[in-house]
N, C-alpha and C positions, 0 to 999 in steps of 0.2 A: 321457867315455863314447865319443864318436865316435872319438877318437884311439886308444882301447883296441881298438875294433872294427877299425879300419884295421890296427893292429899285429897283431891275431890273424889277419886276412885275409891279411896279407903272408906269414905263416908258410906258408900253404897255396898261395898263388899262386906263391911262390918255387919250389915243387916242380916247377912246369911247366918251369922254365928251368935248374934246377940240373944241371950237367954236360950241358946240352942247348943251350947258347948258340950254339955254332958251327952246329949243324943249324938252329936257329931263324933265325940271321942269313942263312944260305944260302937258306932258304925265303922269308924277307922280301925278300931281294935279287931272287929270281925273281918275286915278286909285284909289286915296284916296276917292274921292267923290262917285265913283261907289261902293266901299266897304261900305261906309256910307249909300248909297241909299238902299242897300239890307237890312240893319237894319231898315231903315225908312219904307220900304215895310212891314217888319214883324210887326212893330207897327201899321200900317194902317190896316193890316189883323186882328190884335187883336181887334182893335176898331170896325171893321165891324162885327165880330162874336159876340162881346158883345152887340153891338147895336141891331142885329137881335134877340139875346137871351133876350133882355129887361133888361140888367144889368144897374142899375142906374148910372148916371154920364158919360156914354159912349156918343160919338159924334153922332149927328143925320145924316141921310143919305145925306142931302144936303151938309153938311160940308165934309162928307166923299167923296162925288162926286168930290168936288174941290181938295181934297187930291189926289184922283186917277188921276185927270187931271194933277196935278203938278208932280206926279210921272212919268207920260208918257212924259211930256215936259222935265223933268230932264234927263230921259233915252235918248231921242233924242239928247239933247244938249251934253251930255257926250259922246255918241257914235260919234257925229260929231267931238268933240275935239280929241278923240282918233284916229279917221280916219285921221285927219290931222297930229297929233303930233307923235304918236308911230311909224308908218312905216317910217316916215321921220327920226326920231331919230335913228332907227335901221339901216337904209340905210347909214346915215352919219357915225355912229359909226363903222360899219364893213368896210366901205370904208377906213376910216382913219386908222383903226387898221391894215388892210392888206397892205395899202400903206406904213405905217411906218415900218412894218415887212419886206416888200420887199426892202425898202430902206436900212435897216440894213443888209439884205442879200447881197446887192451889195457892202457892205463894207468888206466882207470877203476876206481873202487872196486868191490868185490865186490857191494855192495848196489845198484849202479847199475841192473841189469836187473830189480830188483824195483820201482824207482820211476820208471823211464823207459820210454818206448814204443820198444822195440827195432825196431819196424816202420819207424820214422823212419830208422834206420841202414841197413836193407835197401833202402829207397827211395833213400837217399843214394848207395849204392854201385851202384845199377842205373839207375833212371829219371833221377834227378838228375845222375848222372855223365854220362849221354848228353847231357842238356841243357847241361851245362857244356862238354863236348867240342865241341858244335856252336855253342852260344851264346857261349862265351868264346874258346876256342882258334881254332876255324875262323873265327869272326866277326872276330877282330882282323886277319886277313889281308884279309877282305872290306872291312872298314871302311877300312883303309889304301889298298887298291886304289881304292875309290870316292873317297876324299879326293884321291888323286893324279890320278885321271881328271878329277874336277871342276875342280881348280885348273888342271891342264894345258889342259883344254878352254877354260876362260875366258881363259887367257893367249893361246891360239891365236886365239880369236874376236876379242879386242881387236886382235891383230896384223893380222888380215885386214880387219876393219872395225869401228871403235869405234861407229859409228852403229848397225849391225846388232846389235852386242853390247848396246847400251842398249835397243833394241827387244826383244831376246830376254829381257833381265833383267826387263822389265816383265811379260812373259808368265810368267816363273818364279815370280811371286807366287802363282799358282794351286797348283802342286804343293807349294810351301813351306808354304802355308796348310793344305793337306790333311794333310801330314806332321806339322805341329805339333799339329793338333787331335787326331789319332788315335794318334800315336806311343806315348804312355805307357800306353795300354790293353793293349799286348802284354805288358808286365811283369806287370800284374795278372793277366792270363789265364794266364801261365806259372806264377805262384805258386799260383793255384787248382788247376792241374793237379797240381803237386807235392803239395799238401795232400790232394787227393782220392786220389792214387796211394798215399800213405802209409796212408790209411784202408783202401784195398783190400788192400794188403800185410798190414796188421794182421788183417783178416778172414780172409785166406788162411792166414796163419800160425796163427791160432787154430783154424781148421777142420782143418788138418793135424795140429796138436799134439793136438787133442781128438777125433781121428777115431773112436777106439774108443768114446768116450762118446756121440758123435753116433749111431753105429750102434746101440749098446745101448739108447738111449732113443728110437730111431726119430725122430730130429730132423732127418732129411735135408732135408725140405721147408722147414723153418724156417731152417736154415743156408743152404740154397740161396737162399732169399729174401733173407737178409742179404748174401750174396755178390752176388746180382743187383743189389741196391740200391747197393752200393759200386761195382760194375763199371759200372753205368749212370751213376753220378755222375762217374766218371773219363772215360768216353767222351763224356758230355755236356759236360764241361769242355773236352775236346779239340775237340769239335764247335763249341763257342762260340768257341774260338780260331781255328779254321779259317774260321768265318763272319766273324770280325773281320778276319782277314788278307785274305779275299776282298773285303770292303767297302773296306778300306784300299787294296788293289791296284786295285780298280775305280775308286775316286775318283781315285787317283793316275794311273791310266791315262788317264782322261778328261782330267784336267788336263794330263798330259804331251802327249797328242795335240793338244789345243787350243793348247798352247804351241808345238809343232813346226809345225803348219799355219799358225798365226798368224805365226810368224817367217818361214815360207816365203813367205806372201802379201806381207808387207811387203818381204821381200828381192826378190821378183819385181818389185814396183812400183819399187824403187830401181834394179834392173838395167835395166828398161825406161826409166827416167827419166835414165839416164846417170850414175849415181853411182859408176861403176867397179866394179860387182859383176859378176863373170864367172860363167858357168854352173858352173864348178868350185867357186868360192867359195860360190855359192848352195847347191849340193849338199852341200859339206863342212860348211856352217853347220847344215844339218839334222842331219847326223851328230854334229857337236859339241854341238848342242842336246840330242840324246839322251844324250850323254856327261855333260851337266850335269843333265838332268832325272832320269835313272835314279839317280844318287847321291843327289840331293835326295829322291827318293821312297823309296829304300832305306835311307839312313843313319839316319833316326829309328827305323825298325823294327829295324835292326841294332844301334843303340845301346841300344834298349829290350831286345832279346834279350840283349845283353851285360850290361846292368844286372840283368836277371832271373837270369842265370847267376851273377853276383856275389852276388846275394841268396841263392842256394842254397849258395854257398861259405860265406857268413856264417852261414847256418842250421846247416850241418854244424860249422863252427868253434865256434859258440856251444854246440852240444850236446856236442862233444868236450872243450871247455875246462871244462865244469861237472862237478861230482862227481868230480874227479880228486884222489886222495889226495896231499897234498904230501909231499915227501921229508923225512926226519928223521934221527935218530940211528941209527948202526949199533951193534948189540949183539952180544955173543958168540954163537956158534952152539951153545953148550952151555948148557942151562938148569940153573943151579946150585941154587937154592933153591926156586923155584916161582912160581906166579901168585897175586897177592893182589888182592882186590876190596874197596874200602872205600867204604861209603855210596853205592853205585852206584844211580842212579835214571835211568830212561830211558823215553821215549815217542816213537812215530813222529810224533805230532801234539802241538801245544802243549796243555797242560792235560789231557792224556790219557795218563798214564804206564802203561807195561806192567810195568816193574820198579820196586820200591820199596825203597830203602835196603838194597841187597844187600851183605853182609859175609861173606866166606869166603876160604879159602886152599886152593889145589891144590898139594900138595907135589910136588917134582920126582920123576919116576920112579914115581909112584903111580897107581892106577886109581880113577876116580870115576864114579858113576852120578848122573844128574840125573833125578828122577822127579816126577810131578805130573799133575794132570788137564789135559785139552786146554785151551789158552789161558792156562796159568799162567805163560808166559814162558820156557819151557825153550829153545826154538830162538832166541829173541831174545838170551838170555844167551850162547849159543854164538856168535852173529853178532858180538856186542860183543867177544868174545875174539879174533875175526878182524879187528877194526878195521873192520868193515863200516859202522859209524856212529860219528861223533866228537862228536855233540851230547848226550852223556850228562853227568850230574853225578856227582861222586865221582872215584875213582881205580881204574884197572885197570893193574896193574904186572907186568911180567915181570922177575923178579930186580931189582926196584926201578925199572925203566925204565917210565915211563908209555907205554901203548900208542899214545896220540895222537902221541907224539913219536918213535916208532920208525919208521924208513924201511920202506916196503912190502917192498923187496927183503930187508932184514934180517929182518923179521917172518916172511915166507913161507919163509925159510931154515929156520926152526925149527918152523913150524906147518903142519899139513895138516888138511884137513877132508873127512870122508866123509859124504855126504848120502844121503837115501833114494833119490833119483833120480840114479844115477851116469851121467855122460855118457861114452859110449864112441865113439871115432871109427871111421869105416869104413876101418880099417887093420888091420895084423896085431896079434895078441895082444901080441907083443913091443913093437911101437911104442906100443901103448896103455899098457903097463906103464912103459916108459922115457919116455913122452911125447916121443918123437922125439929124445931125447938119447943120447949115447954113454956106456955104462957097461961096466966090466969084466964078462966073462961070469960070473965067480964071484959077483959081487954080484947080478946078475940072477937067477942060479940060486938064490941064498939067499932072495931076495925071493919067488920063485915057490914055494919049498918052505914057507917060514913062512906064507905067505898061503893055502896049501892049493890051489894051482893046478897042482900036479905032474900030477895025473890028467888034467886038461884038456889040458895040453901034450902028455902022452904019447898021448892019443887023437887030437888034431887037429894038433899041431905048433905051433911058435911063429909060423909064417907064416900061420896061419889068419886069413882076413879076417872081422872081427867083424860086418860089415854096418852099415847106417845106424843110428847110435845103439845099436849092439850088438844088432841084431835077431837075430843068429845065436847069441846067448848067453842063458843063463837069468839070472834076477835075482841068484841067489847067485854065479854066475860073474862077473857084472859087479861085484858088491860085493867079491869077492876081488881083482879087478884093481885096484880103488881102494885096497885095503889094500896090495897089492904096490907100487903107486905111492908110497905114503907111506913104506914100508919102504926102498925104493930111494933115495928122496930123503933118507933118514935124518933124518926129522922128529923133533924132540925132544918135540913136543906133537902129539897126535892127537885131533882133535875129531870126534865121531861123532854125527850128528843123525838119529835114528830110522832108522838104516841098514837095519834088518831088518823095518820095518813092513809092507812089501809082500811079504815072503817067507813061505813055508810054515814051519811050526813046526820041522821038522827042519833045514832049511837055515838058518833064523834062529839056531838054537842053535849050529850049526857055525860060522857067521860070527862070532857073538858070542864064542864060545870062542877063535876065531883071534885076535880083537882082544885079548882078555884074556891070551892067552899071550905077547904081545909084551913082551919085557923091556927095561928101561932107557928106557921111553917113558912120558911122562905122558899117560894116556888119560882123556878126559872124555867120557862117553857119555850122550847123551839117549836114554832108552828108555821105551817104553810097556809092554814085556814084563817082568812081575814074576816071573821064574822064580827060585826059591829057590837052585837050584844055581849060577846065574850071579851073583845078587846077593851071595852069600857070598864071591865072589872079589874084590869091590871093597874097596878100603881105606876108602872113605867113600861114603855115599849122602846126597845133598842133596835135600831134599823141598821143592818149590815149591807155593805156594797163592796164587792171585790176585796173582802177581808178587812175592811175598815168601818168604824162606826161613823155613819153620816148624820144620824139624827137620834135624839133621845127625848122622851117626854111622854105625857099621857096621850090618850087617843085624841081628845079634843085639841090639845096643843099641836099635835102633829098634823091634824087635818087643817087646822087654822094656818099652819105654816106653809101649806101647799108645796111641800118639797118632795123628796124621793118616796117617803111613806105614802103621801097622798096619791102619787102616781100608781104605786103598787095596789093600794086599796081600791082606787077607781077602776083599774083594769080588772080586778078580781070580781067586781060586782056585776 
């Protein structure tokens, strides 16, 4: 399990460096040299102090002036390299990471967003992405710089005075102890922030999606209360982390100052006692002590932040790797015989079946209506035809190919679905019809004409922006766009799920007629509208009751049978 998690994580962390290694190495090189430069500056300061103090063997001011000039030039060069490389590396890394994650998201099954909390994905691409950028990418440079600084400072300290180094190491026990005790708490705090932020995003998403319901039922205060609760929880989690960081920094600061001053006092005693400690060495030891203490203090927090960021990468990887439909057999793009269901039984939960022993056939090129009372399993049946769920019993075959074994790409080549709520992008009418693909103008014009969009195009033009989720269009116009999409895609099978439920009677009739007028397409329509003029146009009507097929036949056959369909039809009139 652990190896599998690492393998999945590697797919995502690889995106940071793919086609980005040169920029990363340049930024890494600049980080290493900057850390080394700080140690060089400490050495120059030691030489300057000893030179001023008249210590024999120290460099003269002329040489030291050149050293200072070299330091300044080195700083400018390294800052220039960092200016070019580090921001560029970060930009490419995060772009590739989020692009890869979004591409994986598009591979999820259609039913995913009915069973998963999509707010987790919104949080992953916003708040969590920022944490990963700072806690993983930025932190790897900081960790490396601190590690080089710590090791280099210890080496220099030993070279200057082994005795002073031993004394300093005894004092280092304090900041090490503080860092060890408090370090892991940062990871937990970061996880809590991520979880609370996901809950806030979910509340905000629900509030915006259900805005009209909130207003019509005057539930503003209640919803505001829910938002305030989630918002307060997020900010409290952040506050707790800040408090934790403040406590850790405070304890580490006290320990660090104690270590520095303690080292200085011991060094002063050794200098006065004739142990060969010069003023320059004493001062540089304080500087080097800081270069050891700061990494000791910062590294546990930095490692914890990186660990927390890795946990967020794992969280996204785990979400994206689940509910992904495996690839399978490619089938012909032409439906020859039809779709057959044999003994199909299905339930969203164990021991709670929605559909029971469904047996029926949809002939290629024919029109079918699925009717029944609310909750009878009509929409569930359509979802199974789209391979939204694979845990059913029985067989669902397209020209003899079991739908579980058909590749997603191949299945979606021949099947399209029109639902009650059609999503329309804030783009032009043409882009919404073509779904941003290139098609010959003649094919687009044909789809527009057959779907009944000609008047809309004539009035507003193909470049008319539809607004957020089609706010600039009527319900009927959006449904016509969804029909045009399917026509342009040349789908062999068109599944329609209560597409006219929210439309007025006239528009609903027009849209239904447009669907029924499509030739050479297998249309399977779930409908609540029992209009005789429309029902007579179907080749077959399938009547569901409590998840079972109770009647099948043409309109005239079912009326003549005076069974369950007859009752539904009579009541609706």
